[in-house]
N, C-alpha and C positions, 0 to 999 in steps of 0.2 A: 520377864525371863528371856524372851527371844532377843531383846536388845542387849542383855548383859552377858549371857553365856554363849560363847562361840562353839556351839556343839559340833558343827561340821568340822571345824579345824581341829578340835580336840580328838574326835574319833579318827580323823585322818592321820593325825600325829601318832596315835597309838598303833594303828595298823601299819603305817610305813616304818615305824621303828622296831617292830617285833623281830627278834633275832633268835637263832637256834639256842643260844645259851640262856634265853629267857624261859625256855620250855621245860617244865618238870617232866620227869621220865614217864609218868603215867599218861601225859598228853600224847606222847609218841605212840603208845599202845592204843589209846583211844582213837587216834587218827587212823591207825591200821584197821581197827574194828569198823570205823565209819566207811573205809574203802572196801572192806570185805562185804559189808552190807550193800553199799552203793553198786558195786559191780554185779552182785547177785541180782538185785532188782532190775538193773539196767540190761544185763544180758537177756533176762526173761522179757522185760518190757520192749526190747528191740524187735521182738517178733509180733508185737501188736499191730493192728490195722493202722492206728494213728501214726506209728513210726514209719510204716511203709508209705503212707500217703505223703508225709513230710519228705521222705527221701525221693519219691517220684517227682514231687514238685521242685525240689532242689536240683535234681538232675535235668529236668526239663528246662530249668532256668539257667543252665550252664554252670552250676556250682561244683563241678568236679574239681578235685584237688588232692592233696597228699594227706589230709587229716583223717585219722582212723575213726570209724564208727563202731562202737561197742556192740558185739554180738552180730555184726554184719560183715559182708565182704566188700561193700562199696566204700569208696573214699571221697571226701568232699573238701571244700574250703574250710579253714579253721573256724570262722564265724558260724558257718553252717553246721559244723560238727558240734559246736557248743549248743546250738539250738536243738538239734536232733537228739544228741545224747542226753540233754537236759530233759526234754519231753519224754524220752524213753524211760528215764530213771524214775519218773513220777507217774508213768502210765498205769501201773498196777496199784497205786496208792499204798505201797508196801514199804516206803522209805522212811528214814528216821525223822524225829520230831524234836523241837525244843520249845518249851512254853514261854521262855523269855522272848524269843523271836515271835512266837505265836504261829509258827508254820514249820516248813521243812527246810532245814539249813543246807544239808550236804548236796542236795540235787541242784542247787544254784551255783555252788562253789566249784565242785569237782569238774563239771563239764568245761567250764572256762579255762581252768588250770590245765586240764589234759590237752585241750586244743592248742593253747599257747605254749605249754611246756614241750609238747611234741615238736612244734615249729621251731622253738629256740633252743632245743636240746637242754632243757633245764635239768638240774640235778634233783635227786629225790629229796635231799635236805631242803632245797629251796622250795620244792613243792609243799613239804610239810609246814615250813614257816608260813608260806602263802595261804595254805589251807586254814591254819589256825587264825591268821589275821582276818580272813574272810568270815570264818565261823564266829569269832568274837564280835565282829562288826554286826552280824545278823542279830545277836542278842542285844547289842546296844541300841541299834536303830529300832528294833522291835519294842523295846521298853520305852523308847522315846515317845511313841505314838499309841501305845497300848493303854486301854482296850478299845478306845473309840474308833480307831482306824478300822479294825476288823468288824466292829459293830455296824459301821456305815456301809459295809458290803464289799470292802476291798480284800482280795486274796493276798495275804501277807507274803506267801512264797513268791508271788510275782512282783510285788511292790518292794517290800523290804529286801527281798532276795536280790534285787537289782544292785543294791548297795553292797551286799556281802560279796557278790561276784566281782564288783568293781574293786573292792578292797583287796581281794585275793589276786586278781589279775594285776592290779597296780603294784602290789608287793612283789610279785614275780618279775615285773618289769623294772623294779627299782625306782619307782616314782618317789619324788620328795613329798613331804606332807602337804606342801602347797599345791603341788600338781595333783595329788590324790583328792584334795578338797575340791579342786576344779572338776576332776573326774566324777565326783559325787554329784556335782551340778549337772553334768551331762547325763548321768544315770537318772537323776531325779525327774528330768523332763521326759524320760522314756518309761518310767516305772508304771506298770498297769497290771490289772487282773481283777476280775469281778467274781465274787462268790456265787452270783446268780448262775454261773456256768458250771457249778459243781455237778457231777454226774454226767458230764459230757467230755469230749476230747479236749476242750479248751482248758480244763483244769491242769492237765499235765503240760499243755502248751505254755502255760504261765511260767513253769519252771524253766523251760527251754528259752523263752524270750528273756527272762531275767538274766540267765547265764550269758546269752548272746549280747544283751544290752550292757552288761558289766564288762565283758571283754572289749566291746566297741568303745565304751566310755574311757577305759584305761588307756587303750591304744591311741585314741584321739587326743587325750590330755597329754600323752607323751610327745605328740607331734605339735603341741601348741594350740590346739583347739580351745576356744574360750567358753567359759560358763561362770556363773556366780560361785564364789567359794564359801557361801553360807546357805546353801540350798535347803538344808534341813530346817533351819530356824528362821529364815527371813520371811518377811511379809509376802503372802501368796506363794510361799515355798512349799516343800513337801508336807511338813507337819500342819501348817495352817490351812492348807487346801484339802488335806485328806484325813484330818482328825480334829477333835475338839480341844486339844490341849497339846502342850509340849513339855514332857516330863524330863528335863535335863538332868535332874538329880538321879533318877532311876537309870537313865542311859549311861551316865558317867560313873555311877557308883559301883561298888564291889559286887560282882556276880555271886550268887550262891556257890559256896565251896571254892571261891577264888577265880574260877574260869567258867564261862558259859559252856564250854565243851564237856565239862564234868557233869553237866545236867542233860546230856543228850539221851534221848529215849528211842530205843529200837522197837520196831513193830514185829510182833509174832502172830498177828492176824492180818490177812490181806485186805483190810478195809480201813475206812476213815478212823483216825486215832480216837475220836470221841465215842466210837462204838466199842472200844476195847474194854473199858471197865464193865459195861453191861454184859459183854460176851463172857468175861471172867466170872461175873456173878452167876450167869446162867450155867456155865460149865460146872461151877462149884455145886450148885443146887442139883444138877443132873447126876454128878458123880457120887454125891453123898446120899441122895434120895432114890434115884433110879425109878421114877414112877412113869407109867404110860402117859404119853401126851394127851390122850383123850380124857384123862382124869383132871386136867387143869381147868379150873373155873375162871380164874382171872390172874393176870400178871400185872403188877404195879411196878413201874420203873420210875425212880426219882433221879434226876440228873440236872446239871446246870442248864439254865434257860438258853445259853448261847448255842447249845446243840440244836435247838429248834430250827435255826436257819442254816445249819451245816449238814446234818445227817438225819433229817426227819422226813424222808420220802416215804409216805405211808404204804403205798402199794406199788413197789418196784416191779418192772416188767423186763428189765435187762440185768445182766450180770454187773454192769457198771453201776446202775442205780442201786443194786443190792448192797454195794459197798457203802452207800450213803443212806441206809435205812436202819434205824435203831430196831424197829419191829422185826425186820427180816433177819438181821444178824442175831438177835436174841432167839428167835425161833429156830434158826439154824443150830445155834449152840445147844439149845435144849433138846434137840433131836439127834445130837451126836454128829452133825455135819462138821467136817474138819475146816474150820475157818482160817487155817493157815495155808490150806491148799488152794492154789490158783484156780483149779478146775471146779471148785465148789461154787464159784460165782458165775452162774449161767442163767439164761432165760428159763431153762427147764426147772431149776431149783426155786425160782420165784413163783412157779406155778404148781409146785408140789402141794397136793391137797392138805397133808398133815401140817406142813409149814404155814400155809395160808390160814388154816384154822387157828393155829397158835398166834400168828401175827395179829389176827383180829381180836384176840383176847388181851393184847398188850395195851395198857393205859399208861400214858406218860405224864408224870407230874414234874413240870419244869420248875426248878428252884432258882430264884434270883440270887446272884452273888455267891454261888457255889464255886468250888474248885472245878475247873473244866474236866479234870481227870477222875472225879469221884462219882460213883454210882451206888445206889441202894436198890435192892430188888426184893419184892415180897410176892410169893406165888401162893395162891389159895387153891386147894384141891376140892373136889366134889364132896369129900367126907368132912370138910371143915378145917382140915389141917392147913396151917400157914407156915411157909418156910421163908425166912428172911436172911439175906446176906448183904455185905457191902464190899466194895473194892475200889482202891485208888491206883490207877495206872500211871500216875505222874511221878512216882518215886523211882529215881535212877537206881539201878542195881549196884549194891556196894561191892559185890564180889566180881572183879574184872575177869577172872579166869572162868568163872561160871558163865558170865555174859559172853565171853569169847566162844565157849563151847556151843552156846545156843546160836550164835551168829554163824559159826562154821557149819552147823547142821543146816541152817537156812541156806547158806552159800552153796553147799554141795547139792542140796535138793533142787535149787533153781538153775545152777550152772551146768551140772553134769549132763542133763538131758540134751543140752544144746552144744556144748563144747567137747563133750566126751570126757572120760576119766583123765586122759593125758593132758588135754587142754585145760581142764579144771585145775589139775596140779600145777601146770605151768603158770596160770594166772595167780593162783594162791601163793606160789613161790615168789613171784614178782612183787606182790603186795607186801609180803613179809620182808623182802630185801629193799623196800623203797628208800629207807634212810641211807643205803649204800649205793644206790643206782647213780651212775654218772649221767644217764640220759633217761628221763622219765618216759620218753617215747616207748621204751621197752615195755613199760607197764601197760600202756593203752594198746599197743600192738598185740600183747598177749591175750587181749580180750576179743580180738577180731575173729570172725567166723571164716574159716578157710573154704 
């Protein structure tokens, strides 16, 4: 297969050729919704310690420049902005997901495009074209190496995300398909990220480095820097070194519903996405039964075995670890803790006696070959009553207007405390007008903190 199918060249060709007239109307709306969600989580994530550490390191290293940092007053070099904005947008683990990619697509694409677009005064339409090119690339490369790439321990957002950022930046720069294939080779040799670092600051760093690597790869390719043009499928290339197979048919085949972007999933709980179905199960049980926590004898959770190495920290002690703990998030949901609220993820909540007691009653039955997004829960009470529910969090919302309302609620709740009502309206307005903006720099500057 590797010798027959020129996967790199074909993916590059599709990304480089994507044009405004190719985009169905709903993809413009979906792009705006991705931007609303991305700016919301990035403005909030910009206040995290890891973001401040990265900014301090950059400024100490002389990286001051003209590129805007979302939710901050500092300005830095474009490549540094891609790194820092990318890390900030994944800092809360509250950003969108796509199961074809197997990770978080928007956090690798938007930071590179904002840094580059602000520098070259790119139009809003070019931004949207480039965003969709990068997003679709994330799904194609993700399907190429799924599922073994992730199972081996690679964090897809950092690895596959390097290619999506490259495709987006390359499309904005107007690279030919041959140049973009070479850019993929430059990205391939930088792509990295280990799942073993989940629950630490390195996980969001992966999103930032992917965005920075993609921007660098596209700009170097534009200047004539060389790399192999078949990096995805060649011997000792990305697929053969980081996965057990190369699924060219899945990568180049028709995505579900025609576009990978139509299968984007937004987060409404501020934790790892694989905890969302269990959270929804626990919420449903609590709302329809409303029993005191002390009456719970046992909680059985059935979920895909892949979650074992992603979000199964049994006894979290920090807010960040809580986001990657099935037991903790289930216990939070059962006791009515708002799992959408950022302030719910603290060291104190991990030590709450009622939550700890419930956490210890959770038994997890990991099921092989299940859908990642499916969970079943059975709760047994002291009186012998058993309550059972199931939930699949991997189904995209069919109602785009309803989805927009949910995202706008999330946007307002995260942005208003930091930018104020006037600043929040200004940023929201810039996102809504992106397809008519002459300079996308207006968009990112609207997100800065004065």
